[in-house]
C-alpha positions as CSV (number, residue, x, y, z in Angstrom):
1,M,80.5,-32.5,106.8
2,A,80.7,-35.4,109.1
3,R,84.0,-35.7,110.9
4,L,85.9,-38.9,110.4
5,S,86.2,-40.9,113.7
6,H,89.5,-42.4,114.6
7,T,89.3,-45.4,116.8
8,A,92.2,-45.8,119.2
9,P,94.0,-49.1,119.0
10,H,93.1,-51.6,121.6
11,P,95.7,-51.5,124.5
12,I,96.8,-55.1,123.9
13,F,97.6,-54.3,120.2
14,H,99.5,-51.1,121.0
15,P,103.1,-51.3,119.5
16,E,104.7,-50.5,122.9
17,V,102.6,-53.2,124.6
18,I,103.5,-55.8,122.0
19,L,107.2,-54.9,122.2
20,D,107.1,-55.2,126.0
21,R,105.5,-58.6,125.8
22,V,108.0,-59.8,123.2
23,A,110.9,-58.5,125.3
24,G,109.4,-60.2,128.3
25,F,109.0,-63.5,126.5
26,I,112.6,-63.4,125.2
27,K,113.9,-62.5,128.7
28,S,112.0,-65.4,130.3
29,N,112.8,-67.9,127.6
30,I,116.3,-66.8,126.5
31,V,117.6,-70.3,126.1
32,F,114.6,-71.4,124.0
33,C,115.0,-68.3,121.8
34,I,118.7,-69.1,121.2
35,A,118.0,-72.7,120.5
36,A,115.2,-71.8,118.1
37,V,117.5,-69.4,116.2
38,A,120.2,-72.0,116.0
39,A,117.7,-74.6,114.7
40,L,116.3,-72.2,112.2
41,A,119.8,-71.3,111.0
42,T,120.5,-75.0,110.2
43,T,117.5,-75.2,108.0
44,I,119.4,-73.1,105.5
45,L,121.9,-75.9,105.3
46,V,119.3,-78.7,105.4
47,P,115.9,-77.6,104.1
48,P,112.9,-79.2,105.9
49,D,112.0,-82.7,104.6
50,S,110.5,-86.0,105.7
51,V,113.7,-86.9,107.6
52,Y,113.0,-84.1,110.2
53,A,110.3,-86.3,111.8
54,G,113.0,-88.7,112.9
55,Y,114.9,-86.1,114.8
56,F,112.6,-86.0,117.7
57,D,112.9,-88.3,120.7
58,L,109.2,-88.6,121.4
59,R,109.7,-90.8,124.5
60,T,111.9,-88.1,126.1
61,L,109.5,-85.3,125.3
62,T,106.6,-87.4,126.6
63,C,108.4,-88.2,129.9
64,L,109.2,-84.6,130.4
65,L,105.6,-83.6,129.8
66,C,104.1,-86.2,132.0
67,T,106.5,-85.8,134.9
68,S,106.3,-82.0,134.8
69,A,102.5,-82.1,134.8
70,V,102.3,-84.6,137.7
71,V,104.9,-82.6,139.7
72,A,102.8,-79.4,139.1
73,A,99.7,-81.3,140.4
74,L,101.5,-82.5,143.5
75,S,102.9,-79.0,144.1
76,G,99.4,-77.6,143.8
77,I,98.1,-79.6,146.8
78,G,101.1,-78.6,148.9
79,F,102.9,-82.0,148.7
80,F,106.4,-80.6,148.4
81,R,105.8,-78.0,151.1
82,I,104.8,-80.6,153.6
83,L,107.6,-83.0,152.6
84,A,110.0,-80.1,152.9
85,Q,108.8,-79.5,156.5
86,S,109.4,-83.2,157.2
87,I,113.0,-82.9,156.0
88,I,113.6,-79.8,158.1
89,R,112.2,-81.4,161.2
90,R,114.3,-84.5,160.7
91,F,117.6,-82.9,159.7
92,K,117.2,-79.6,161.5
93,S,120.3,-77.8,160.1
94,L,121.1,-76.2,156.8
95,R,124.0,-78.4,156.2
96,M,122.2,-81.7,156.7
97,S,119.0,-80.5,154.9
98,V,121.0,-79.5,151.8
99,L,123.0,-82.8,152.0
100,A,119.7,-84.7,152.1
101,L,118.3,-82.8,149.2
102,V,121.4,-83.3,147.0
103,W,121.6,-87.0,147.9
104,I,117.9,-87.5,147.1
105,T,118.5,-85.9,143.7
106,F,121.7,-87.9,143.2
107,I,120.0,-91.2,143.9
108,G,116.9,-90.2,142.0
109,S,118.9,-89.6,138.9
110,M,120.2,-93.1,138.9
111,V,116.6,-94.5,139.1
112,I,114.3,-92.1,137.1
113,A,116.9,-90.2,134.9
114,N,118.5,-86.8,135.6
115,D,115.9,-84.6,134.0
116,M,113.1,-86.4,135.9
117,A,115.0,-86.2,139.2
118,L,115.4,-82.4,138.8
119,L,111.7,-81.9,137.8
120,T,110.8,-83.9,141.0
121,F,113.3,-82.6,143.6
122,L,114.1,-79.0,142.6
123,P,110.6,-77.9,143.9
124,L,111.4,-79.8,147.1
125,G,114.7,-77.9,147.5
126,Y,112.8,-74.6,146.9
127,H,110.3,-75.3,149.6
128,V,112.9,-76.5,152.1
129,L,114.8,-73.2,151.9
130,E,111.8,-70.9,151.3
131,N,110.0,-72.2,154.4
132,S,113.0,-72.2,156.7
133,G,114.8,-68.9,156.3
134,G,117.5,-70.4,154.1
135,R,116.6,-68.7,150.8
136,R,120.0,-67.1,150.3
137,F,121.5,-70.5,149.9
138,M,119.0,-71.5,147.2
139,V,121.3,-70.8,144.2
140,Y,124.1,-72.9,145.7
141,T,121.7,-75.7,146.5
142,F,120.0,-75.7,143.1
143,I,123.4,-75.9,141.4
144,L,124.5,-78.8,143.6
145,Q,121.3,-80.6,142.8
146,N,121.9,-80.0,139.1
147,I,125.5,-81.4,139.3
148,A,124.2,-84.3,141.4
149,A,121.6,-85.1,138.8
150,N,124.0,-85.0,135.8
151,L,126.8,-87.0,137.5
152,G,124.6,-89.3,139.5
153,G,122.8,-90.4,136.4
154,M,126.0,-91.4,134.6
155,L,126.3,-94.7,136.5
156,T,123.3,-96.4,135.1
157,P,122.2,-97.0,131.4
158,F,118.9,-95.2,132.1
159,G,120.3,-92.4,134.3
160,N,120.9,-90.0,131.5
161,P,119.3,-89.9,128.1
162,Q,122.6,-90.1,126.2
163,N,123.4,-93.3,128.3
164,L,120.3,-95.0,127.1
165,Y,121.1,-94.1,123.5
166,I,124.7,-95.4,123.7
167,Y,123.7,-98.5,125.7
168,S,121.2,-99.5,123.1
169,K,123.2,-98.5,120.0
170,F,126.4,-100.4,121.0
171,E,124.5,-103.2,122.8
172,I,126.7,-102.8,125.9
173,P,126.5,-105.4,128.7
174,T,125.1,-103.7,131.8
175,M,127.9,-104.6,134.2
176,E,130.5,-103.5,131.7
177,F,128.7,-100.2,131.3
178,M,128.7,-99.6,135.0
179,S,132.3,-100.6,135.5
180,V,133.4,-98.0,133.0
181,M,131.4,-95.3,134.7
182,A,132.2,-96.3,138.3
183,P,135.6,-94.4,138.8
184,P,134.2,-90.9,137.8
185,F,131.0,-91.6,139.6
186,I,132.8,-92.4,142.9
187,L,134.9,-89.2,142.6
188,A,131.8,-87.2,141.9
189,V,130.1,-88.6,145.0
190,I,133.1,-87.5,147.1
191,M,133.3,-84.0,145.6
192,I,129.5,-83.3,145.9
193,T,129.4,-84.5,149.5
194,I,132.3,-82.2,150.5
195,L,130.6,-79.2,148.9
196,C,127.5,-79.9,151.0
197,V,129.3,-80.4,154.3
198,V,131.1,-77.1,154.0
199,L,127.8,-75.3,154.5
200,P,127.2,-73.8,158.0
201,A,125.4,-76.0,160.4
202,K,122.9,-73.2,161.3
203,P,119.5,-74.4,162.5
204,L,116.6,-74.0,160.2
205,E,113.3,-72.6,161.4
206,L,110.0,-73.7,160.1
207,S,107.5,-71.0,158.9
208,A,103.9,-71.4,159.7
209,D,102.5,-74.9,159.2
210,T,101.1,-75.5,155.7
211,G,98.4,-77.8,156.8
212,K,97.6,-81.4,155.8
213,L,97.6,-83.1,152.5
214,P,94.3,-84.2,150.9
215,L,94.7,-88.0,151.2
216,G,92.7,-89.0,148.1
217,R,94.4,-86.6,145.7
218,S,97.8,-87.3,147.1
219,V,97.5,-91.0,146.5
220,F,96.0,-90.4,143.1
221,Y,98.8,-88.1,142.0
222,L,101.5,-90.4,143.4
223,V,100.0,-93.2,141.3
224,L,100.2,-91.0,138.3
225,F,103.8,-90.3,139.2
226,V,104.6,-94.0,139.4
227,L,103.0,-94.3,136.0
228,A,105.3,-91.6,134.6
229,I,108.3,-93.6,136.0
230,V,107.0,-96.8,134.4
231,V,107.0,-94.9,131.1
232,V,110.6,-93.9,131.7
233,F,111.5,-97.6,132.1
234,R,109.7,-98.5,128.9
235,I,107.5,-100.9,130.7
236,I,104.5,-99.5,128.9
237,P,104.4,-97.5,125.6
238,Y,105.0,-93.8,126.2
239,Y,101.8,-92.8,124.3
240,V,99.7,-94.9,126.6
241,G,101.2,-93.2,129.7
242,L,100.7,-89.8,128.0
243,A,97.1,-90.5,127.3
244,V,96.2,-91.7,130.8
245,I,98.1,-89.0,132.7
246,I,96.8,-86.1,130.6
247,A,93.2,-87.5,130.6
248,A,93.4,-87.9,134.4
249,L,94.7,-84.4,135.0
250,M,92.1,-82.9,132.6
251,V,89.5,-84.2,135.0
252,T,91.2,-83.5,138.4
253,D,93.5,-80.5,137.8
254,R,93.7,-78.7,134.4
255,R,95.9,-76.0,135.9
256,A,98.7,-78.6,136.3
257,I,98.8,-79.0,132.5
258,A,98.9,-75.3,132.0
259,K,101.9,-75.1,134.4
260,V,104.0,-77.5,132.3
261,D,107.2,-75.8,131.2
262,W,106.3,-75.6,127.5
263,G,109.3,-73.4,126.8
264,L,111.6,-76.2,128.0
265,L,109.8,-78.7,125.7
266,G,110.2,-76.3,122.9
267,T,113.9,-76.0,123.7
268,F,114.4,-79.7,123.5
269,C,112.6,-79.8,120.1
270,A,114.8,-77.0,118.8
271,F,118.0,-78.8,119.9
272,F,116.8,-82.0,118.2
273,I,116.4,-80.1,114.9
274,F,119.8,-78.4,115.4
275,S,121.7,-81.6,116.0
276,G,119.8,-83.6,113.5
277,N,120.6,-81.1,110.7
278,L,124.3,-80.8,111.7
279,A,124.7,-84.6,111.5
280,R,123.6,-84.4,107.8
281,V,126.1,-81.7,106.8
282,G,129.1,-83.3,105.0
283,V,131.6,-80.8,106.2
284,V,130.5,-81.2,109.8
285,R,130.7,-85.0,109.5
286,E,134.2,-84.9,108.1
287,F,135.3,-82.4,110.7
288,F,134.2,-84.6,113.6
289,S,135.6,-87.8,112.0
290,A,139.1,-86.2,111.8
291,L,138.8,-84.9,115.4
292,L,137.7,-88.2,116.8
293,E,140.8,-89.9,115.5
294,K,142.8,-87.9,118.1
295,N,140.9,-88.4,121.4
296,V,137.3,-89.4,121.5
297,M,136.7,-88.5,125.1
298,L,138.1,-84.9,124.8
299,V,136.3,-84.3,121.6
300,S,133.0,-85.5,123.2
301,I,133.5,-83.2,126.2
302,F,134.2,-80.3,123.9
303,S,131.2,-81.0,121.7
304,C,128.9,-81.1,124.7
305,Q,129.8,-77.5,125.6
306,F,128.2,-76.3,122.3
307,I,125.5,-78.7,121.2
308,S,124.8,-80.5,124.5
309,N,125.5,-84.1,125.6
310,V,122.5,-85.9,124.0
311,P,122.9,-84.4,120.5
312,S,126.7,-84.9,120.9
313,A,126.1,-88.6,121.6
314,V,123.9,-89.0,118.6
315,L,126.2,-87.1,116.3
316,L,129.5,-88.5,117.4
317,S,128.3,-92.1,117.5
318,Q,128.1,-92.0,113.7
319,F,131.9,-91.7,113.5
320,T,133.4,-93.9,116.2
321,E,133.1,-97.4,117.6
322,N,135.0,-96.4,120.8
323,W,131.9,-96.4,123.0
324,R,133.9,-96.3,126.2
325,E,135.5,-92.9,125.6
326,L,132.3,-91.6,124.0
327,L,130.3,-92.6,127.0
328,L,132.8,-91.0,129.4
329,G,133.0,-87.8,127.3
330,V,129.3,-87.2,126.9
331,N,128.7,-87.8,130.7
332,L,131.6,-85.7,132.0
333,G,130.8,-83.1,129.3
334,G,127.4,-82.6,130.9
335,T,129.1,-80.3,133.3
336,G,130.5,-77.0,131.9
337,T,128.2,-74.6,130.0
338,L,124.5,-74.2,130.6
339,I,123.7,-76.1,127.4
340,A,126.2,-78.9,128.0
341,S,123.3,-80.9,129.5
342,L,119.7,-80.3,128.6
343,A,118.9,-81.2,132.2
344,S,120.7,-78.0,133.2
345,L,118.1,-76.0,131.4
346,I,115.5,-77.4,133.8
347,T,117.4,-76.1,136.8
348,F,118.0,-72.7,135.2
349,R,114.3,-72.3,134.3
350,E,113.2,-73.5,137.7
351,Y,115.6,-71.1,139.5
352,T,114.8,-68.0,137.4
353,S,111.1,-68.6,137.5
354,R,111.3,-68.4,141.3
355,N,113.9,-65.7,141.4
356,P,113.2,-63.2,138.6
357,G,116.1,-61.0,137.6
358,K,118.8,-63.2,139.1
359,G,119.7,-65.2,136.0
360,L,123.2,-63.7,135.6
361,A,124.2,-64.3,139.2
362,Y,123.1,-67.9,138.8
363,L,125.0,-68.3,135.6
364,G,128.2,-67.0,137.2
365,L,128.2,-69.4,140.1
366,F,126.9,-72.2,137.9
367,S,129.8,-71.8,135.4
368,A,132.4,-71.7,138.1
369,M,131.2,-74.8,139.9
370,N,130.5,-76.8,136.7
371,F,133.8,-76.1,135.0
372,G,135.5,-76.9,138.3
373,F,133.9,-80.4,138.3
374,L,134.6,-80.8,134.6
375,A,138.3,-80.0,135.0
376,V,138.8,-82.3,138.0
377,L,136.9,-85.2,136.5
378,T,138.6,-84.9,133.1
379,V,142.1,-84.8,134.5
380,F,141.3,-87.7,136.8
381,M,140.1,-89.9,133.8
382,L,143.2,-88.9,131.7
383,V,145.5,-89.9,134.6
384,I,143.9,-93.3,135.2
385,G,143.7,-94.0,131.5
């Protein structure tokens, strides 16, 4: 009698291997997993229908995709390493180098939006510290860059995604918009600068020279980066910018597209579903309407801590015409918890991808610093009225 043969399961399909990979994915994408579960839970209250398609801000998703891909391409040719060397040579000390990094991020957020500033300048911060013996200050620097991006972007209508939404919805005059946001912006500048200058003035030492940039590719990728910024400013349709940038990178550097943080894009999509569904639940709408009658700014700040500032702006704008307090609330509220600003997810992912296993330490310092800023800025705005 012939014996039955038993074929051993392929290693990649072994239950233990599958479980390890699932656990690894969850560990590496914990925020995405939480957001996906939250979004899925709201589908019980609001079953999927044609309205879902309107939840997604395709321009924001496109800008994230394009900028992330171009930044990956620039990183691949050593652009940020060489720029980092230039900063170290010019500023020479830890204190001045970090101050330069944070201020670049701060100014960048006013021009190209907070999330784009972080996608652009966090890699620069990493290379400055990694190539100069200052790695142990990386968590502090990343958090300062994150705070600078969120609070620097609050001054201009296009600095933060929620600003652009409120600016357009309420048709706010530009100068009036900026005058409302100027007081907390100035205080934030002072606080952030103080936290930079308390760092030691220890000299930074360069590691081995990383070589020269390929001139042709550098110019080409910088042109693509400018194109991504043009898309942010809505000078050209976002779908045109997407098509051109992706097509260009498919020819010159396909690996840059593969290195896009797809988990972050998925997180944004999950939050869009979550907030869109909540806005359609009658009980939720009644709850927020009653709360907003008390204090729009404080309710907005509180809401940001749980559903982020962009979804909060979209949700709460349905129940109030007090755009000034709403604007202040969803900008100040971007500090606090990790999900208070979707831009903070970019920093978290960038740090943990470069420092595996240090997510909890990051969250501890991040929470302490962000809630500190939130408390000071909130009290300041309540005092000055």
